[in-house]
N, C-alpha and C positions, 0 to 999 in steps of 0.2 A: 397586497402584501404576499410575498415570494419566500418561500422558504428552502433551503437545500440543505440536506440530511444525508446520512452514511446509510447503508442498507436496514442498519441495525436501527433506525427514526433518530440520530442522535445528530440535532442539529448543528451543523457546520456555519451556516450561515443565516442572514434573510434581509429582504429591501420592503422596505414600507413609502405607497406612494399616494398622495391624495390629487383631485383635479380641482382647480379653481375655475370659477367661469366669474370672472370680473368684469364690472363694465368696462373699465379703462384700459385693458388690455385682452390677447385675442387668449384662449380656451389653453391654460399650462397645467401641468403637472409637476408636485413636487416633491422632490424626495424627501421623505420626510427620516428617514433611519438608513443606512446600510451598514451592517455588523458582519464580519466573515471572522470566524476564530484565529485566533494568531498561530495557531499548529497548521493551519489550512491555508493561508495568504499565498499568495503567489504561482496557483495553480488555477487561475479562472473564474472562479467560484463567485468572485465581488463581478466581474465583465459577464457573466452570464443572469447574475442575478438583474444586473443592473440594462440586459439587453430585455431581458423579461418586459420590467416598468417600461421601457421603451417600446413594447410592441402594442404593450394593452393601453397606451398612453393614445398610442399611434391610433390605435381601433376606433378609442374613445372618442376621436376628433382632435385629440389636443394639438397645440400647433407646436411644441416645445415641451420641454424637459429642463426644472431648474432643477441647483440643489445649493446649501448652505454649506461652507466647512468652515469652522474654526482658525485661525489665523496658523496658530501656533503647528496645524496637523500637513505640514509639507510631504508626506509622503504619500499621504491620501490627493493632496494636491495633484501631486506628481502623476498618480494612476486613474484621477479624473478628466487631465489631458491626454494621457496616453488613450483614452477611450472615445476621444473626440469632443470633451469638453471645454470651454473657453470661459474664464474669468472677466464678466461684464461687469462687475460694480465691487466695491470694497465700501461697509456703510458700517457703522455703530450701531449696537441692541441695547435698547432701553424696555424697563419693565419697571410695573408700580406692584407691588403688591398688594390685593386688597385685604387680608385681613389681619 
C-alpha cells in the first residue's frame, strides 16, 4: 500500500496491491484499489501512486500489473490507458454469499 498525503498528513490518495504467484500464469501484481480525493485529481497523484506500485511489483519479480475497473468508470478507463494500461478482457463477476 502506498499513501499520498499533504504536509499536515491529510490523506489525498492511496493505492493497494497484492502479488499473486499462480501455477497457471506468471507472477503478477493486482491493484486492489486506487483512490484519489476528488479535489486533488488531475495533478499526477494517481500516476505517481501507480508508478510506486509498478516499481514495487518489478522489484518483487512480477511480470505485469493488472487491475479491474467497473465498466461504468469511463474516466478511470481513460486514466489507465493514458498511463499505459490496455484492456485485455471483459468478464462477468459472480458471487455466492455464505451466510
